C-alpha positions as CSV (number, residue, x, y, z in Angstrom):
1,M,36.0,3.3,124.1
2,S,38.4,4.3,120.7
3,N,38.2,8.2,121.4
4,N,39.9,6.8,124.4
5,H,42.4,5.1,122.4
6,T,43.5,7.7,119.8
7,N,43.8,10.3,123.0
8,N,46.3,7.4,123.6
9,E,48.0,7.1,121.0
10,V,48.3,10.9,120.1
11,K,50.5,11.5,123.4
12,D,52.0,8.1,123.0
13,N,52.9,10.3,119.7
14,A,53.9,13.6,121.5
15,L,55.8,11.4,124.4
16,M,57.7,9.9,121.3
17,N,59.0,13.3,119.9
18,E,59.5,14.9,122.9
19,A,61.8,11.6,124.2
20,K,63.7,11.9,120.9
21,K,64.3,15.2,120.9
22,R,65.5,15.4,124.4
23,L,68.1,12.3,122.9
24,K,69.4,13.9,120.3
25,L,70.5,17.4,122.4
26,K,72.3,14.6,124.5
27,R,73.7,12.4,121.7
28,N,75.2,15.9,120.0
29,F,75.9,17.2,123.3
30,K,78.0,13.2,123.9
31,E,79.4,13.5,120.5
32,H,81.0,17.0,120.8
33,R,82.4,15.5,124.4
34,N,83.6,12.2,122.6
35,A,85.6,14.8,119.6
36,F,86.8,16.6,121.8
37,L,88.4,13.9,123.5
38,I,90.0,11.9,120.9
39,V,91.0,15.1,118.9
40,N,92.6,16.6,122.5
41,G,94.4,13.8,122.8
42,A,96.2,13.6,119.1
43,F,97.0,16.4,120.1
44,F,98.9,15.9,122.7
45,L,100.6,12.8,121.5
46,M,101.7,15.3,118.8
47,D,102.8,17.7,121.0
48,F,104.7,15.5,123.2
49,I,106.6,12.9,120.5
50,G,107.9,15.8,119.1
51,D,109.8,17.4,121.4
52,K,109.2,15.4,124.5
53,S,107.0,18.2,126.1
54,L,104.1,20.0,126.4
55,D,104.3,22.8,124.7
56,W,101.0,24.9,123.2
57,A,98.8,21.1,123.6
58,Y,97.4,22.9,126.8
59,Y,96.1,26.0,124.7
60,L,93.5,24.3,122.1
61,A,92.3,22.1,124.7
62,I,91.6,24.8,126.8
63,L,89.9,27.1,124.4
64,W,88.2,24.2,123.2
65,G,87.4,23.3,126.4
66,I,85.5,26.6,127.0
67,G,83.2,26.0,124.2
68,L,82.1,22.3,125.4
69,A,81.7,23.7,128.7
70,F,79.1,26.4,127.1
71,D,77.8,23.8,124.3
72,Y,76.8,21.6,128.2
73,I,75.6,24.9,129.8
74,D,73.2,25.5,126.8
75,T,72.2,21.6,126.7
76,V,71.7,21.4,130.5
77,K,69.3,24.9,130.0
78,K,67.4,23.4,126.9
79,L,66.9,19.9,128.8
80,R,65.5,22.0,132.3
81,H,63.8,24.0,130.5
82,R,61.5,20.8,128.7
83,N,61.1,19.7,132.4
84,E,59.4,23.1,133.0
85,L,57.6,22.8,130.2
86,E,56.3,19.0,131.2
87,K,55.8,20.6,134.6
88,E,53.3,23.5,134.1
89,M,51.6,21.3,131.0
90,E,50.5,18.9,133.7
91,Y,49.4,21.7,136.3
92,L,47.8,23.2,134.0
93,K,45.6,20.0,133.2
94,K,45.0,18.8,136.1
95,T,43.1,22.1,137.1
96,Q,39.6,22.9,136.5
97,K,39.6,25.5,133.9
98,Y,41.7,23.0,131.3
99,N,40.0,19.9,132.1
100,C,37.4,20.4,129.2
101,I,39.7,21.7,127.0
102,E,41.1,17.6,127.4
103,D,38.0,16.2,127.6
104,N,37.1,17.6,123.8
105,K,33.9,19.3,125.1
106,T,34.5,22.9,124.9
107,D,32.4,24.4,121.9
108,Y,35.2,27.5,121.2
109,S,32.3,29.1,119.1
110,N,29.9,29.7,121.6
111,P,31.8,32.1,124.7
112,Y,28.8,31.6,126.3
113,S,28.5,27.4,126.4
114,S,28.7,26.3,130.3
115,E,31.9,24.6,129.8
116,N,34.0,27.9,128.3
117,M,32.9,29.8,131.5
118,S,33.6,30.1,135.5
119,Q,31.5,30.1,137.8
120,A,31.0,33.9,138.5
121,Q,30.4,34.1,134.8
122,K,27.8,31.7,135.1
123,K,26.0,34.2,137.9
124,V,26.4,37.0,135.9
125,Q,25.1,35.2,133.3
126,A,22.4,33.8,134.8
127,K,21.5,37.1,136.6
128,K,21.6,38.8,132.9
129,L,19.1,36.5,131.9
130,D,16.8,36.8,134.7
131,Q,16.2,40.7,134.0
């Protein structure tokens, strides 16, 4: 029971760390977006007040907008990559080969332990022992 409780705590800590990383990625992009809106809004206002027309503020907004677009693409890629990693980890946990790792039953020091061997390997090992 205590071991199960400890495993749950470890999983909760891992989930908490992953959630913090994801939130940090999202927060960094939102901060970049907000700075873009505020600063470019001020530039457009200054440009318009100067001579009642918009001359140069467009160029700054376009250049910074390109950088913001790349930042958005990078953020989405990282979030998708993390989602794909999570799905792959779940798949591996479900497969028979990795169930023993999750249960902490595997004896890595002995390659011939039953937990480390596939069915085919067990048959080969049994034939060797019979000879």
